[in-house]
DOTORKE-839374 format. One record per residue: residue in three letters; x, y negated, z negated of N, C-alpha, C in turn. Coordinates in steps of 0.1 Angstrom, whole numbers, always signed. Atoms other than C-alpha are relative to their C-alpha. Layout:
N
 residu    nX    nY    nZ   caX   caY   caZ    cX    cY    cZ
    ALA     X     Y     Z     X     Y     Z     X     Y     Z
...
END
This chain:
393
 residu    nX    nY    nZ   caX   caY   caZ    cX    cY    cZ
    UNK    -2   +14    +3  -228  +147  -102   -11    -6    +7
    UNK    +9    +8    -7  -256  +121   -93    +5   -10    +9
    UNK    -6    +8   -11  -251   +96   -64    +4   -14    -9
    UNK    -2   +10    +6  -234   +65   -77    -1   -12   +12
    UNK    -3    +9    -8  -236   +30   -68   +13    -6    -5
    UNK   -12    +5    +6  -201   +14   -70    +6   -14    +2
    UNK    -3   +17    -2  -188   -22   -69   +16    -2    +0
    UNK   -15    +7    -1  -152   -29   -56    +3   -15    -2
    UNK    -1   +14    +2  -138   -60   -64   +15    -5    +4
    UNK   -15    +0    -8  -105   -72   -44    +4   -14    +2
    UNK    -4   +16    -6   -86  -105   -39    +6    +4   +15
    UNK    -4    -3   -15   -74   -87    -8    -7    +6    +9
    UNK    +9    -8    -8   -94   -79   +23    +2    -3   +13
    UNK    -2    +3   -17   -95   -77   +62    -2   -20    +0
    UNK    -8    -7   -11   -80   -92   +84   +13    +4    -6
    UNK   -12    -7    +6   -51   -84   +58    -1   +14    -2
    UNK    -1   -13    -3   -41   -51   +63   +13    +6    -9
    UNK   -11    -3    +9   -20   -40   +31    -4   +12    -5
    UNK    +5   -15    +4   -20    -8    +8   -10    -5    -9
    UNK   +11    +1    +8   -46   -23   -15   -15    +1   +13
    UNK   +12    -1   -11   -71   -28   +17    -1   +12    +7
    UNK    -1   -14    -8   -60    +6   +33    -6   +10   -10
    UNK    +4    -9   +11   -66   +23    -1   -14    -3    -1
    UNK   +15    +2    -3  -100    +8    -6    -9    +4    +9
    UNK    +9    -4   -14  -116   +12   +30    +2   +15    +0
    UNK    +1   -11    +2  -103   +47   +27    -9    +9   -10
    UNK    +9    -5   +10  -120   +55    -7   -13    -4    +5
    UNK   +14    +3    -3  -150   +38    +4    -5   +10   +10
    UNK    +3   -10   -10  -152   +61   +35    +0   +14    -4
    UNK    +0   -17    +7  -146   +93   +15   -13    +1   -13
    UNK   +14    +1   +10  -173   +79   -14   -13    +3    +8
    UNK   +11    -1    -6  -196   +76   +12    -5   +11    +7
    UNK    +2   -15    -7  -192  +107   +30    -4   +10   -10
    UNK    +6    -8   +11  -199  +123    -3   -17    -3    -6
    UNK   +15    +4    +2  -234  +105    -5    +0   -14    -8
    UNK    +1   +13   +10  -222   +76   -28    -2   -14    +7
    UNK    +0   +14    -6  -226   +39   -21   +11   -11    -4
    UNK   -10    +8    +4  -198   +14   -23    -3   -15    +8
    UNK    -1   +17    -1  -201   -26   -23   +15    -7    -2
    UNK   -15    +9    +3  -170   -46   -17    -6   -15    -2
    UNK    -4   +14    +3  -165   -80   -33   +13    -8    -1
    UNK   -14    +5    -1  -137   -99   -20    +0   -15    +4
    UNK    -3   +11    -3  -122  -130    -9    +2    -3   +15
    UNK    -4    +1   -14  -118  -145   +26    +2   -15    +7
    UNK    -2   +12    -7  -110  -175   +46   -15    -6    +9
    UNK   +13    +1    -7  -141  -193   +60    +0    +4   +15
    UNK    -1    -3    -9  -128  -187   +95    -4   +17    +1
    UNK    +0   -13    +0  -131  -149   +86   -13    +7    -5
    UNK   +11    -2    +6  -164  -149   +67   -11    +9    +8
    UNK   +10    -5   -11  -187  -142   +98    +3   +13    +4
    UNK    -2   -10    -8  -168  -117  +113    +1   +14   -10
    UNK    -3    -8    +8  -160   -95   +82   -13    +3   -14
    UNK   +13    -4   +11  -191   -98   +58    -9   +12    +8
    UNK    +8    -7    -5  -217   -73   +62   -12    +4   -13
    UNK   +10    -1   +11  -248   -58   +42    +7    +8   -15
    UNK    -5    -5   +10  -223   -41   +20   +12    -5    -8
    UNK   -11    +7    +4  -197   -65   +18    -1   -17    +1
    UNK    +5   +15    +5  -199   -98    +1   +14    -8    -1
    UNK    -9    +1    +3  -173  -122    +6    -1   -16    +0
    UNK    +2   +12    +6  -165  -155   -11   +14    -8    +8
    UNK   -11    +8    -5  -146  -184    +4   +13    -3    -6
    UNK   -13    +5    +5  -110  -189    -4   +10    -6    +6
    UNK   -11    +8    -7   -80  -209    +5   +11    +9    +4
    UNK    -8    -6    -7   -53  -197   +26   +10    +1   -10
    UNK   -11    -1    +9   -24  -184    +8   +15    +0    +7
    UNK   -11    +7    -9    +8  -201   +21   +10   +13    +4
    UNK    -7    -8    -1   +31  -174   +19    -4   +13    +8
    UNK    +4   -10   -11   +11  -149   +36   -16    -5    +6
    UNK   +10    +7    -6   -13  -167   +59   -17    +7    +1
    UNK   +10   -10    -5   -36  -138   +64    -8    +0   -14
    UNK    +8    -2   +12   -46  -139   +26    -7   -12    -5
    UNK    +9   +12    +7   -69  -160    +6    -2    +3   -14
    UNK    +2    -3   +14   -75  -169   -29   -11    -6    -5
    UNK   +13    +7    -1  -112  -173   -37    -1   -10   -12
    UNK    +2   +12    +7  -122  -205   -55   -15    +2    -8
    UNK   +10    -1    +7  -147  -197   -86   -10    +6    +6
    UNK   +13    -7    -7  -166  -167   -72    -7    +4   -10
    UNK    +8    -7    +9  -182  -159  -104   -14    -2    +1
    UNK   +16    +2    +0  -219  -175   -97    -2   +10    +5
    UNK    +7    -8    -8  -226  -152   -70    +3   +15    -2
    UNK    -4   -12    +2  -209  -120   -84    -3    +5   -15
    UNK    +4    -2   +15  -225  -120  -120   -10   +10    +1
    UNK    +8   -10    +4  -246   -94  -136   -14    +3   +10
    UNK   +11    +0    -5  -279  -103  -118    +1    +7   +15
    UNK    +0    -7   -13  -266   -93   -83    +4   +12    +0
    UNK    -2   -16    +1  -252   -62   -94   -13   +11    -6
    UNK    +9    -8    +5  -281   -54  -112   -11    +3   +12
    UNK    +9    -3   -10  -301   -59   -78    +6   +13    +7
    UNK    -6   -14    -8  -276   -32   -63    -1   +10    -5
    UNK    +3   -11    +9  -285   -11   -91   +14    +8    -2
    UNK   -12    -3    +4  -248    -7   -99    +3   +10   -11
    UNK    -6   -10    +9  -233   +22  -118   +13    -3    -5
    UNK   -13    +1    +7  -196   +15  -123    +6   -14   +10
    UNK    -9   +13    -8  -173   -17  -113   +16    +5    +0
    UNK   -13    -7    -2  -139    -7  -100    +9   -15    +8
    UNK    -8   +11    -8  -113   -38   -96   +12    +3    +5
    UNK   -15    -4    -7   -86   -32   -71   +11    -9    -1
    UNK    -7    +9    +3   -69   -62   -80    -1    -7   -12
    UNK    +1    +5   +15   -63   -82  -115    -3   -16    +3
    UNK    +2   +16    -2   -69  -118   -99   -12    -5    -1
    UNK   +13   +11    +4   -95  -144   -93   -14   +13    +2
    UNK   +12    -9    -1  -120  -115   -76    +0   +14   -12
    UNK    +0    -9    +9  -107   -89  -100    -4    -3   -15
    UNK    +8    +5   +12  -115  -110  -129   -11    -3    -2
    UNK   +14    +6    -3  -149  -120  -117    -7   +14    +0
    UNK    +5   -13    +1  -153   -80  -116    +1    +2   -16
    UNK    -2    -1   +14  -143   -79  -153    -9    -4    -8
    UNK   +11    +6    +9  -166  -106  -165   -12    +5    +4
    UNK   +16    -5    -5  -197   -91  -144    +1   +14    -8
    UNK    +0   -13    +7  -185   -56  -159    -7    -2   -15
    UNK    -2    +3   +14  -185   -70  -194   -15    -7    -3
    UNK   +15    +7    +3  -218   -93  -193   -10   +11    +4
    UNK    +7   -11    -7  -236   -64  -174    +0   +12    -9
    UNK    -5   -13    +4  -221   -35  -196    -2   +11    +8
    UNK    -2   -11   -11  -210   -16  -168   +14    +8    -4
    UNK   -11    -5    +3  -182    +9  -172    +9    -7   +11
    UNK   -10    +8   -10  -149    -8  -156   +11    +7    +2
    UNK   -13    -5    -6  -119    +9  -135    +8   -12    +4
    UNK    -5   +15    -9   -91   -15  -124   +12   +10    +3
    UNK   -12    -5    -8   -63    -1  -101   +12    -9    +0
    UNK   -13    +9    +1   -27   -10  -108    +7    +2   +14
    UNK    -4    -5   -13   -16   -12   -70   +15    -8    +4
    UNK   -13    +7    -4   +12   -37   -71   +10    -2   -11
    UNK    -9    +3    +9   +41   -39   -89    +3   -17    -3
    UNK    -3   +12    +6   +51   -70  -113   +14    -1    +0
    UNK   -16    +0    +3   +89   -79  -112    +6   -14    +6
    UNK    -3   +16    -6  +111  -108  -103    +4    +0   +14
    UNK    -5    +0   -13  +120   -95   -69   -10    -2    +7
    UNK    +9    +3    -8   +87   -95   -56    -6   -14    -3
    UNK    +6   +12    +5   +77  -126   -74    +8   -13    +6
    UNK    -7    +9    -8  +106  -144   -55    -4    -4   +14
    UNK    +7    +3   -10   +85  -143   -24    -9   -12    +0
    UNK    +9    +8    +5   +59  -164   -39    +2   -11    -8
    UNK    -1   +11    +9   +74  -187   -65   +17    -5    +4
    UNK   -13    +5    -2  +105  -209   -65   +11    +6    -2
    UNK   -14   -10    +1  +140  -194   -63    +7    -4   -14
    UNK    -6    +0   +12  +148  -205   -96    -1   +12   -10
    UNK    +0   -12    +6  +158  -175  -117    -8    -1   -13
    UNK    +5    +5   +12  +144  -191  -149   -15    +1    +0
    UNK   +13    +0    -2  +111  -198  -135    -5   +17    +4
    UNK    +8   -13    -6  +106  -163  -117    +0    +9   -15
    UNK    +2    -6   +13  +113  -148  -153   -10    -3    -7
    UNK   +11    +8    +6   +90  -171  -168   -16    +5    +4
    UNK   +12    -5    -7   +62  -159  -142    -1   +15    -3
    UNK    -1   -14    +0   +72  -122  -145    -4    +0   -15
    UNK    +2    -8   +15   +69  -122  -186   -16    -8    +1
    UNK   +13    +3    +3   +36  -141  -183   -10    +6    +8
    UNK   +11    -9    -8   +20  -121  -154    -2   +14    -6
    UNK    +4   -16    +8   +28   -88  -176   -11    -1   -13
    UNK    +7    +2   +11   +12  -108  -205   -16    +1    +6
    UNK   +12    -1    -6   -19  -111  -183    -3   +12    +5
    UNK    +4   -14    -3   -17   -76  -169    -3    +8   -12
    UNK    +7    -7   +14   -19   -63  -203   -13    -3    -7
    UNK   +13    +6    +5   -49   -85  -211   -12    +7    +7
    UNK   +11    -3    -8   -67   -74  -179    -3   +14    -2
    UNK    +3   -15    -1   -60   -35  -177    -5    +5   -14
    UNK    +7    -9   +11   -66   -30  -214   -13    -7    -3
    UNK   +16    +3    +0  -101   -47  -210    -5    +8    +9
    UNK    +8    -9    -4  -108   -20  -185    -1   +13    -8
    UNK    +5   -11    +5  -122   +12  -197   +10   +14    +2
    UNK   -11   -10    -2   -95   +32  -177    +6    -9   +11
    UNK   -10    +7   -12   -65   +18  -155    +5   +14   +10
    UNK    -5   -13    -7   -58   +43  -125    +9    -4    +9
    UNK   -13    +0    -4   -23   +46  -117    +1    +8   +13
    UNK    -1    -9   -10   -14   +58   -81   +11    +9    +0
    UNK    -9   -12    +0   +15   +78   -93    +4    +3   -13
    UNK    -3    -3   +13   +30   +92  -124   +11   -11    -4
    UNK   -10   +11    +4   +59   +65  -120    -4   -11    -7
    UNK   +10   +11    +4   +33   +39  -123    -2    +3   -13
    UNK    +5    -3   +14   +18   +55  -152    +9    -3   -13
    UNK   -10    +2   +10   +51   +55  -170    +1   -14    -6
    UNK    -2   +15    +3   +55   +18  -166   -13    -8   -10
    UNK   +12    +9   +10   +21    +8  -180    -2    +6   -11
    UNK    -1    -2   +16   +25   +27  -209   +11    -5   -10
    UNK    -9    +8    +7   +58   +11  -218    -5   -13    -3
    UNK    +8   +13    +8   +36   -20  -217   -12    +3    -8
    UNK    +9    -2   +14   +15    -4  -243   -18    +0   +12
    UNK   +11    +0    -7   -16    +1  -214    -1   +15    +2
    UNK    +0   -16    +3   -27   +37  -224   -11    +7    +7
    UNK   +12    -4    -5   -60   +43  -213    +2    +2   +19
    UNK    -1    +4   -14   -50   +55  -178    -3   +14    +8
    UNK    +1   -11    -8   -59   +82  -150   +10    -1   +12
    UNK   -11    +0   -15   -32   +91  -121   -10    +5    +9
    UNK   +10    -4   -12   -54   +91   -92    +9    -5   +14
    UNK    -4    +7   -11   -34   +86   -58    -8    -6   +12
    UNK   +10    +7   -13   -45   +66   -29    +1   +12    +7
    UNK    +3   -10   -11   -58   +87    +0    +6    -5   +16
    UNK    -1    -2   -13   -50   +96   +34    -6    +4   +12
    UNK    +8    -9    -8   -71  +104   +64    +9    +8    +6
    UNK   -10   -10    -6   -49  +135   +74    -9    +5   +14
    UNK    +7    -2   -12   -74  +138  +104    +3    -6   +12
    UNK    -6   +12    -8   -63  +106  +118   +13    +2    +4
    UNK   -13    +2    -4   -28  +107  +111    +3   +17    -3
    UNK    +0   -13    +1   -19  +144  +120   +14    +3   +13
    UNK   -10    -2   -11   +15  +161  +141    -5    +0   +15
    UNK    +6    +2   -18    -7  +163  +174    -1   -11    +8
    UNK    +2   +12    -4    -9  +128  +180    +9    -1    +8
    UNK   -10    +3    -9   +10  +117  +212    +8   -12    -1
    UNK    -7   +11    +1   +35   +92  +212    +8    -6   +12
    UNK    -7    +2    -9   +47   +91  +245    -2   -15    +6
    UNK    +4   +15    -3   +28   +56  +256    +3   -10    -6
    UNK    -7    +9    +6   +43   +38  +230   +12    +1    +1
    UNK   -15    +1    -4   +76   +48  +238    +3    -6   +15
    UNK    -4    +5   -11   +74   +39  +270    -2   -15    +4
    UNK    +3   +15    +0   +57    +7  +265   +11    -8    -7
    UNK   -11    +6    +7   +88    +0  +241   +12    +2   +10
    UNK   -14    -2   -11  +115    +9  +270    +9   +10    -9
    UNK   -10   -10    +8  +125   +39  +248    +2   +12    +9
    UNK    -5   -12   -10  +143   +66  +268    -2   +12   -10
    UNK    +4   -13    +3  +134  +101  +263   +13    +7   -11
    UNK   -11    -4    +7  +168  +109  +247    +3    -8   -14
    UNK    -3    +9   +14  +168   +81  +219    -9    +4    -9
    UNK    +4    -1   +14  +158   +84  +185    -6   -11    -7
    UNK    +5   +11    +3  +135   +62  +169    -3    -1   -17
    UNK    +0    -1   +14  +141   +52  +131   -12   -11    +0
    UNK   +10   +12    -1  +107   +31  +123    -2    -2   -16
    UNK    +3    +7   +14  +100    +7   +91   -18    -1    +7
    UNK   +15    +3    -1   +59    +2   +87    +0    -5   -15
    UNK    +2    +6   +14   +50   -24   +62    +4   -16    +1
    UNK    -1   +15    +2   +50   -60   +49   +17    -6    +3
    UNK   -14    +3    -4   +83   -80   +61    +1   -12   -12
    UNK    -3    +8   +12   +91   -94   +26   +11    +3    -9
    UNK   -11    -3    +9  +121   -94    +1    -2   +12    -7
    UNK    -3   -10    +8  +110   -70   -20    -1   +15    +5
    UNK    +0   -14    -8  +107   -44    +9   +13    +3    +8
    UNK   -14    -1    -3  +143   -48   +15    +4    +7   +14
    UNK    -3    -3   -12  +143   -45   +53   +14    +3    +4
    UNK   -15    +2    -2  +180   -56   +53    +6    +9    -1
    UNK    -7   -12    +6  +191   -27   +37    -1   +11   +14
    UNK    +0    -8   -10  +180    -6   +68    +7    -6   +12
    UNK    -7    +5   -12  +194   -28   +93   +15    -2    -2
    UNK   -16    -3    +1  +230   -26   +76    +2   +12    +2
    UNK    -5   -14    -4  +227   +10   +78    -2    +4   +13
    UNK    +2    -4   -13  +214    +9  +111   +13    -6   +10
    UNK   -16    +4    -4  +249   -11  +121   +10   +11    -1
    UNK    -8   -10    +5  +267   +16  +103    -3   +14   +10
    UNK    +2   -13   -10  +249   +45  +123    -1    -3   +15
    UNK    -1    +1   -14  +249   +28  +159   +19    -3    +4
    UNK   -18    +1    -5  +291   +26  +156    +1   +17    +5
    UNK    -4   -13    -3  +287   +65  +161   -10    +8    +7
    UNK   +10    -7    -8  +253   +72  +176    -7   -13    +9
    UNK    +0   +11    -9  +245   +50  +204   -16    +2    +4
    UNK   +15    -3    -5  +209   +66  +212    -8    -3   -11
    UNK   +11    +1    +8  +192   +51  +185    -7   -11    +3
    UNK   +11   +11    -2  +162   +25  +183    -5    +0   -13
    UNK    +5    +5   +11  +150    +9  +151   -11    -9    +1
    UNK   +10    +7    -1  +115    -2  +153    -8    -5   -12
    UNK    +5    +7   +12  +100   -26  +127   -16    -4    +3
    UNK   +17    +4    -5   +60   -28  +127    -5    -8   -14
    UNK    +5   +11   +11   +47   -56  +103    +5   -13    +0
    UNK    -4   +14    -4   +47   -91   +98    +2    -4   -17
    UNK    +0    +4   +11   +54  -113   +68   +11   -10    -2
    UNK    -7   +14    +2   +74  -143   +52   +14    +3    +7
    UNK   -16    +1    -3  +110  -129   +60    +0    +6   +14
    UNK    -2    -7   -14  +103  -116   +94   +11    -9   +10
    UNK    -8    +3    -5  +122  -145  +108   +16    +3    -4
    UNK   -13    +0    +6  +150  -141   +86    +6   +15    +2
    UNK    -5   -12    -6  +152  -103   +96    +3    -1   +13
    UNK    -4    +2   -13  +154  -112  +129   +13    -5    +2
    UNK   -16    +6    +2  +183  -135  +125    +9   +11    -3
    UNK    -9    -8    +5  +200  -108  +106    +2    +8   +11
    UNK    -6   -10   -10  +197   -83  +135   +10    -7   +11
    UNK    -9    +8   -12  +212  -110  +157   +15    -2    -5
    UNK   -10    +1    +6  +238  -116  +132   +11   +16    -2
    UNK    -6   -12    +0  +247   -80  +130    +6    +5   +11
    UNK    -6    -2   -13  +252   -76  +166   -10   +12    +2
    UNK    +6   -13    -5  +223   -51  +169   -13    -3    +5
    UNK   +12    +3    -1  +195   -70  +180    -6    +7   +14
    UNK    +3    -7   -13  +194   -50  +213    -5   +11    -4
    UNK    +5   -11    +6  +186   -20  +193   -11    +1   -11
    UNK   +11    +1   +10  +158   -33  +172   -11    -7    +5
    UNK    +9    +5    -7  +125   -38  +183   -10    -1    -9
    UNK   +12    +4    +9   +98   -60  +164   -12    +0    +6
    UNK   +13    -3    -3   +62   -47  +168    -9   -12    -1
    UNK    +7    +8    +7   +48   -73  +148   -12    +6    -6
    UNK   +12    -8    +6   +13   -65  +131    -6   +10    +8
    UNK    +9   -10    -7    -1   -33  +141   -13    +5    -7
    UNK   +15    -3    +3   -39   -26  +139    +1   +14    -5
    UNK    -3   -11    +6   -42    +5  +116    -5   +13   +11
    UNK    +3   -12    -9   -62   +23  +143   +13    +6   +10
    UNK   -15    -4    -8   -27   +22  +161   +12    +8    -3
    UNK   -13    -4    +8    -5   +34  +137    +3   +15    +1
    UNK    -5   -18    -4    -9   +74  +145    +8    +0   +10
    UNK    -6    +3   -14    +4   +64  +180   +16    -3    -5
    UNK   -14    +5    +5   +35   +46  +161    +7    +9    -6
    UNK   -10   -12    +9   +46   +73  +138    +3    +7   +11
    UNK    -3    -9    -9   +41   +98  +168   +12    -4    +8
    UNK   -11    +4    -4   +65   +77  +185   +14    +0    -5
    UNK   -11    +4    +8   +91   +75  +159    +5   +18    -1
    UNK    -9   -16    +5  +117  +106  +145    -4    +0   -11
    UNK    +0    -2   +14  +114   +95  +111    -5   -14    -7
    UNK    +1   +15    +7  +102   +65   +86   +10    +0    -9
    UNK   -11    +2   +10  +127   +46   +67    -9   -12    -8
    UNK    +6   +10    +8  +111   +28   +34   +11    -3   -10
    UNK   -14    +4   +12  +143    +9   +16    -4   -10   -11
    UNK    +3    +8   +13  +122   -10    -9    +5    +5   -13
    UNK    -6    +1   +12  +135   -18   -42    -8    +0    -9
    UNK    +6    +0   +13  +116    -6   -74   -11    -9    +4
    UNK   +12    +6    -1   +84   -19   -59   -16    +9    +4
    UNK   +12    -8    -5   +63   +12   -41    -4    +7   -12
    UNK    +9    -6   +12   +37   +23   -66    -3   +13    +6
    UNK    +0   -15    -7   +30   +52   -41    +8    -2   +13
    UNK    -3    +2   -17   +37   +43    -5    -7    +9    +8
    UNK   +12    -7   -11    +9   +51   +18    +5    +2    +9
    UNK    -5    -2   -14   +28   +46   +49    +9   +11    -1
    UNK    -7   -10    -5   +50   +73   +38   -10   +12    -2
    UNK    +9   -13    +0   +21   +98   +32    -2    +0   +15
    UNK    +6    +0   -12    +8   +86   +66   +10    +6    +9
    UNK    -9    -8    -5   +42   +94   +81    +0   +15    +1
    UNK    -1   -12    +1   +44  +127   +65   -14    +7    +7
    UNK   +12    -7    -6   +10  +137   +77    +0    -1   +17
    UNK    -5    +0   -18   +21  +128  +114   +12   +10    +0
    UNK   -10    -8    -2   +49  +153  +107   +15    -4    +2
    UNK   -12    +3    -2   +77  +130  +105    +7    -1   -15
    UNK   -10    +0   +17  +105  +130   +74    -1   -15    -4
    UNK    +1   +14    +5  +105  +100   +51   +15    +0    -5
    UNK   -11    +2    +8  +139   +85   +41    -3   -15    -9
    UNK    +0   +13   +10  +136   +61   +10    +8    -2   -11
    UNK   -10    +6   +11  +151   +43   -19    -6   +13   -10
    UNK    +4   -10   +12  +153   +68   -50    -4    -8   -12
    UNK    +6    +2   +10  +132   +50   -72   -16    -2    +0
    UNK   +11    +0    -1   +98   +46   -83   -10   +10    +3
    UNK    +8   -12    -4   +69   +66   -67    +8    +7   +11
    UNK    -9    -4   -11   +93   +74   -36    +7   +10    -5
    UNK   -12    -8    +4  +116   +92   -60    -7   +13    -5
    UNK    +7   -11    +1   +87  +117   -68    -5    +6   +11
    UNK    +9    -5   -13   +68  +121   -34   +14    +4    +8
    UNK   -11    -5    -8  +103  +127   -14    +6   +12    -8
    UNK    -8   -11    +4  +118  +160   -18    +9    +1   +13
    UNK   -14    -1   -10  +156  +157    -3    -3   +14    +7
    UNK    -4    -9    -7  +160  +185   +21   -13    +9    +7
    UNK   +14    -8    -1  +122  +194   +22   -10   -10   +11
    UNK    +7   +11    -7  +100  +162   +35    +9   -11    +4
    UNK    -8   +10    -3  +127  +140   +37   +11    -4    -7
    UNK   -10    +3    +9  +156  +122   +21    +2   -14    -8
    UNK    -2   +11   +11  +164   +98   -11   +12    -6    +2
    UNK   -13    +7    +1  +191   +73   -11    +2    -9   -11
    UNK    +1   +12   +11  +204   +50   -37    -4   -10    +5
    UNK    +8   +14    -2  +184   +21   -38   +12    -9    +2
    UNK    -8   +10    -6  +201    -7   -20   +13    +1    +4
    UNK   -14    -6    -3  +231   +15   -10    -3    +0   +16
    UNK    +1    -3   -15  +230   +10   +29   +10   +11    +6
    UNK    -8    -9    -5  +257   +31   +34    -4   +14    -2
    UNK    +3   -15    +3  +241   +60   +15   -15    +1   +11
    UNK   +10    -4   -10  +208   +53   +36    +5    +1   +16
    UNK    -3    -6   -14  +223   +55   +68    +9   +14    +1
    UNK    -4   -15    +3  +240   +90   +56   -15    +8    -1
    UNK   +11    -8    +1  +205  +100   +48    -8    +0   +13
    UNK    +8    +0   -11  +189   +88   +81    +8    +9    +8
    UNK    -6   -10    -9  +215  +108   +99    -3   +13    -2
    UNK    +2   -15    +2  +210  +140   +81   -14    +3    +3
    UNK   +15    -4    -2  +172  +138   +84    -2    +1   +14
    UNK    +0    +1   -17  +178  +129  +124    +4   +12    +3
    UNK    -7   -10    -4  +202  +158  +126    -8   +14    -2
    UNK    +7   -11    +1  +175  +181  +112   -12    -1    -2
    UNK   +13    +4    +3  +143  +166  +118   -12   +10    +1
    UNK   +11   -11    +1  +123  +196  +129    -2    +9   -11
    UNK    -3   -10   +12  +132  +214   +98   -10    -6   -13
    UNK    +6    +4   +10  +110  +189   +76   -14    +0    +5
    UNK   +15    +2    -4   +77  +188   +98    -8    +7   -10
    UNK   +10    -7    +4   +61  +215   +80    -3    -4   -17
    UNK    +2    +6   +14   +68  +205   +44    -4   -13    -4
    UNK    +3   +14    -3   +61  +168   +53   -16    +2    +0
    UNK   +12    -2    -6   +26  +179   +69    -5    +6   -15
    UNK    +5    -7   +13   +19  +201   +33    +0   -12    -8
    UNK    -3    +7    +6   +31  +173   +14   -13   -12    +0
    UNK   +15    +8    -4    +2  +149   +28   -12    +6    -3
    UNK   +11    -6    +3   -22  +175   +26    -7    -1   -14
    UNK    +2    +2   +14   -21  +168   -11    -6   -12    -2
    UNK    +7   +12    +4   -33  +134    -5   -11    -4   +10
    UNK   +11    -2    -9   -62  +142   +19   -12    -8    -8
    UNK   +11    +9    +5   -93  +116   +16   -11    +8    -8
    UNK    +9    -8    +3  -115  +145    +8    +3    +3   -18
    UNK    -7    -8   +15   -92  +161   -22    +3   -16   -10
    UNK    -5    +8   +12   -83  +126   -38   -13    -8    -4
    UNK   +12    +4    +3  -119  +112   -35    -3    +8   -11
    UNK    +8   -10   +14  -131  +143   -58    +9    -4   -12
    UNK    -7    +4   +11  -101  +134   -82    -9   -14    -4
    UNK    +5   +13    +7  -116   +96   -84   -11    -1    -6
    UNK   +11    -2    +4  -150  +109   -87    +1    +7   -16
    UNK    -2    -6   +17  -140  +130  -120    +4   -13   -10
    UNK    -1   +11    +8  -127   +97  -132   -12    -9    +0
    UNK   +16    +6    +1  -160   +81  -127   -12    +5    -7
    UNK   +11    -5    +8  -181  +104  -143    +4    +2   -14
    UNK    -4    +0   +15  -162  +105  -174    -6   -14    -4
    UNK    +4   +13    +5  -167   +67  -175   -14    -1    +0
    UNK   +12    +1    -2  -202   +68  -165    -7    +9   -14
    UNK    +9    -8   +10  -211   +96  -191    +8    -6   -12
    UNK    -3    +6   +15  -191   +81  -219   -10   -13    -3
    UNK   +11   +14    +1  -215   +46  -210   -10    +6    -5
    UNK   +14    -4    +4  -246   +66  -211    +0    +7   -16
    UNK    +0    -9   +11  -236   +85  -245    +1   -15   -10
    UNK    -1   +12    +7  -228   +47  -259   -11   -11    +0
END
């Protein structure tokens, strides 16, 4: 396959570190290791432009997004991302990582410049996740959900292929009549995340004693992530296991509410809030833990942090729905619990803690299927089909 010049368009970029940004940057590294060139077109607040712009990163000024201050919404970025610029860069394929302002700019650029277009469906659209961004009125949330899906159908049907990060997401897309789909999971750097990383320094810094076991949560602190389920499970567990600590790594609009909940439940002294953790420090955070808990409800399109934890040799206890339903193999690389059932969550955390060493081998084997080199090859197969089809047409 010839070397490609690829344009990524994303509404999410540094300093935000979410699944979209993590996936995009890991694919960029993987593609460039194989000799391809990736250019990123994204939005940024004015204060972040100088820091994160580069010769292959073009950032368009955006307004701060109030629910998540680290995000920005680009304002009319079309003029500087049109086919003329892509022609100068000798772009072969456009890949929209998100469907909104910057993603739509990528769509326009691809259509006007006659470039093949891929679009990845990273984030679930449902009333639970929308409640973070929109008014609490249920009718309004349902309205937004309905019309966002209409827009999503328009956007992804306009792409030559929609990339789903899991089979669960592919099934949802097909139910919405989006049929040109390639299942390509997000990748994880399995050299960076591995069972040999040490976590003793992190444990010491957090004041965690040698005999204490750590249940970890990593991710955004928002309603759809249902961190409250883990805390309610924690209260049950702490009645019979006093040697537990619950570590929450992340930030988001529900952080203060979750802190208050921990206090109301009477477990505040057993919960450690790390705040935002730079991705470079995450391997040591996983190493300091005994397992990862992901209590999200109908939201995980793949669960990159679950794979990072598995690559680190840690079992994952997660909700039995969407992508986690297929990723977690109970009794092997982790345990699944009934979504939103905190008592079942507590039981499965306890089971995993009692048998944690037996999960390590299967967890690492699972993560190896998502290594950057392996998954980048799958993405390149999709690109190759698109570019070949475009050449024929």
